[in-house]
N, C-alpha and C positions, 0 to 999 in steps of 0.2 A: 275507282270505280271498275270491273271485271274488263274482262275478253269478250268480247262477244262472239258464241259458239258457231263456227260453220255449220249450220245443220245442211246447208243444201250439198253440201263436200259429202259423198259416200263414203270417201275414205274415214271420213274422223268420227269419233265415237267419244264416250267419257266416262273412266273410270271415278268412283270416290273413296277416297280415304279418310275411315275413322280411327284420330289415336285414341288412346286412352281413357275410355268414358268412368273408369270407376271413381269418381269424384260426384258424377251426373247419378247412378246408379245409389252412389250413398243420399245424396243431401238434396242435389239437382235433378232429382228425374224428368223435370218440363222440357230442359235444356237438351236431353238426350232424344227424349220426343219430337223436340222442335227440329233434330236435326232431321229423321229420318222422314220427317212430315216432308222437311225439305225436296228429300231429296226423292221420296214418291213423287210429290208435285213437278218435278224439274228433269219428269226420266223422260217423257218423250221430246219436250224442248229440248235438252244438252242430249238427249240421246241416250243415257246413262246405259251400259248394257253389266256393270258391277259394281259393288260395295265390297270395300276391302274394310274390315275390322284389324286394327295393330295388336290388339291385346289389349290386358286390363280392363274388362266386361265393367269386374267390377272391384270393390276395394279388401272384401273379407269374403273368402272362398265359402265359407262354413253362414253368410248370410244370407237366408234365404230371401228374407224383402228385397234383397238390393238384387239379388237373380232377378226377382220378377219382376223389376223396374225395368233393365237390361232387354227383359223378355218381351217386355210392353212394346219397350222402345223397336227392337228388331222385327218384332212379328207386324209392324207398319208394312215393312218391305215385302212382307210374304204375300199381303193381301192380295198382288197384282206379280207375284211369281217374279221380282227382280233377284237375280244372282247376285248372291252376297256370300263369302266366308268369314270366320269366326276364328282368330287366332289366341290360343292359350297364353297368356300373360303370369307373371308372377303372383300379382293379387286374384287370380283365375284358380291357384295351384295351391296356396296356404293364406292360414285363416288371417293373415296381416301383411303379407307380400315381402317380409324379411327374412334373410338367411337360416339355414338351419330348424325351422319349421317341420310338421311333419308335411306330408306331400297326399294333400285330399282333394284328387278331380274328380270326384265324384259327383258334385252341384254343376260344373261344366258338362259334363256327361250330360246329365238329366236333362240341362236345358237347352246345350248347344252342339250337342253329340250328332251321331250318322243319322239314328234313328227321326232327329227332326225334318231332316231334306228328303226322306223317303217321297218319291216320285217326282220327282225336280230333276228334271232330263239333263241340266247341266251339274248338278252335284254327283259328281263320277264315283267318290270312293273313300274310304278311312282309313288308315293307318290301323292295325289291327288292336290295338290300344283306344281307336276312338279320338286320339287327340289330335291328330292330325287329318289333313284333305286334300283333296284337290277340285276342282272344278271347271270346267272348259265352257267359254264363252265365245263367241263368233265377232270380228268385229274389222271393218274395212278390207271384207276380203279374205282376211285370216283368223285362223284357229288361234287362239292364247289358248296354254295352261294356266291356272291362279292358285301356287303351292303355297298352301297357310303349313309352317313348321313350329312344333311346340318348341315354348320358354327353354332356351339353352342350347335347342337341336339336337336332343336324346340319341344316342347311336341307334335304340331302334326305331326311331323315327325316322332318322337319314338311313337308315338298312331297307327301309320300305320304298322311303321316296326315290334313292337309286332307281331302284326298279319302275316304278311311275315312269320315270325320265327319261330309261332306255328303252321305255315303249312306248313314246311321246316323240321322238327326235325330228320329229315335222314341224314341231309348234314351238314356238316363242315363250315363255316362259317368265311370267313376274312374281317374285317369292316374299314372302313375308314372315319374316321370326321378334319376337317381341323386341328380346334384347338382343343390342347388337352394336349400335354406333354408342359414341358419346361426343360431345362438343363443350370438354371441357373447360376450356381456355376463355369460351366467355362466363366463366364463374370463377374466373382467377386473374379480373382485369387484364387478357390478354396475355397473361404470361404463363407459357409452356410448361407448366409443373409437369403436366399431363398433357401430351399432343393429343388434340382431338383426331377421331377414328374411331374405329373398333374398340368393343371396350378391351383395355388394358389388363397386361397379366396380373399387375400386381393389385388389380381392382375385387379379382378373379379370390385372390387370399381373404378379403373382406367378406367380400360380399357373392357368396360362393354359387355352385349351380340349384335351380329350385327343381329340374327332373334328375331322377335318378340315372344316369348316364348321359346328364348335361355335359355339354362338353365348350369350350370358353370361342369367342367370337372368331378369333384369329382359326381357330382350327378346322368352325364351318367353311369358313373361307378356302382352307389352305386344301380342304380334303372334299369337298362337297363343291360349292360354289364355281371356285375357279375349277374344277375339272367336268364340270356338265356344258358345255357351250351355246345350251340352249337360254340360260339364266341371261338376260338384258336388264336386271332392276330386284334390288332387292330390299322391299321397305321394314322398317322398323319404327317402334316407341319407345317406350321405358323413360327415355333420359328427357326431362321436362328443355325441348331446345328444340329448334330446325337447324339442319346440316346434311350434306351431302358431299359426297368425294368419288370419284372416278378409281375402279380398279381395273386391271386387264386378267383376262382369263387364255386360259391352255390355246387357244385359239388365236391369240393377239386381237380380243375385239373387246370393247369399253362395257366394262356392268356398272351400273347406278346404283349406288346404295345411297338410300333417302333414309333421312330422318325427320320423324315430327311430333312433337308432343308438348300439348300445351298445360297440362294439368296444377299446374303452380301459378298459370291466369287467374283472376278474379272469375268465383264463379266456377270454381271448379276447372276452369277452363274457356270460359267464355261461346263456349258452340264452335272450336274456328275446326275446320274438316279441310281436306284436301280433295280438291277438285284435278283431274288428269285428264286432258283433253290429248287422248290419242290421235293422228294424222299420217295413218298408215303409208300415205301414198307421199306425203311431203316428210317419211321418216324423222319423224319429234312425237313428242311428249311435250306440251304446255302443260305448267301447272300452276295452279293458282293456292291461296290460302284464302279462306271464306269461312266468315258464321254467318249463317243465317239471324242467331239468335239475336245478333249486335247490327245484321244486315250492312255488314265491310268489310272492306277487301284489303288484307296488309300488304306493304309497299314495298319488305324488304327485299333484298335481293337473294335472302335465304325463303324467303316466302310465297317469293314469283320470279319464275326460270324456265326455262325450255332446257330439253335432254335433247341429245341429238342420237336418236337410235336409227339403224337401217336395220328393218324388222327381219327382211329377207338374211341377214347372214346369221343371224343367230335359228337357224332349222335347216335342217338336214334329212339325206332318203334315210 
């Protein structure tokens, strides 16, 4: 059973996370549609201010019918103008989502490029390539900057994002990039052949970057996230699992790094999504994992938890 939303608390609002939907766009479009219809139905009940797609909208970047399915599902949110951001995952950039394939972002840009959001006051800008973007939302008396960075943090995108953050030091930042964390120990019966955490360098030798100029997740941390004290949270998908860790930025403040991806579950992921209730006055984010398709909550510690976030510490003049 899920927690009751504290709708009477003016400092509380909700952000929804939509992890990898590629299987739905390919094979189960009714599940993707069910997710966004549930979000729309819950918008005012839960005071949903933003929907965050973690990337891999589709399975095959060159198959138009999959993009049409993804477009149909996300268009549900357009009807009432609900703010959202779309991340570009490896399956959105290559034909099969595997290394060394040609980079083909054209359909991502056609369906989810900046032109889609023209006239939306919360969609502020996109990078010159159109592959990264940022939105600004309000909640709990604060403005939040929601930063979407293309898969593997290409240098060109991070250069653009650095200028964005330099101009918005007064706003806490939630960042999303598709491939960042992994939970390998759950795949090796707890034996840490590769420690869980950011993607290790040895894996990049096998699964190289998908974007031109893409870098490894440790470098994204060291050269961008760690050095930008506005960032309080990083969301990612790509690797089927739930996992989280806390790292420390240059100001000594915690940064919550959180993975959610359910693509190997039955029915392409069974419709699981993330409900993140921000409580600004309480300095916390309560996270739950819920499936509108199953009408069930996950109960594991990795599925339901609280993140301590003193939001004011991530703002500066």
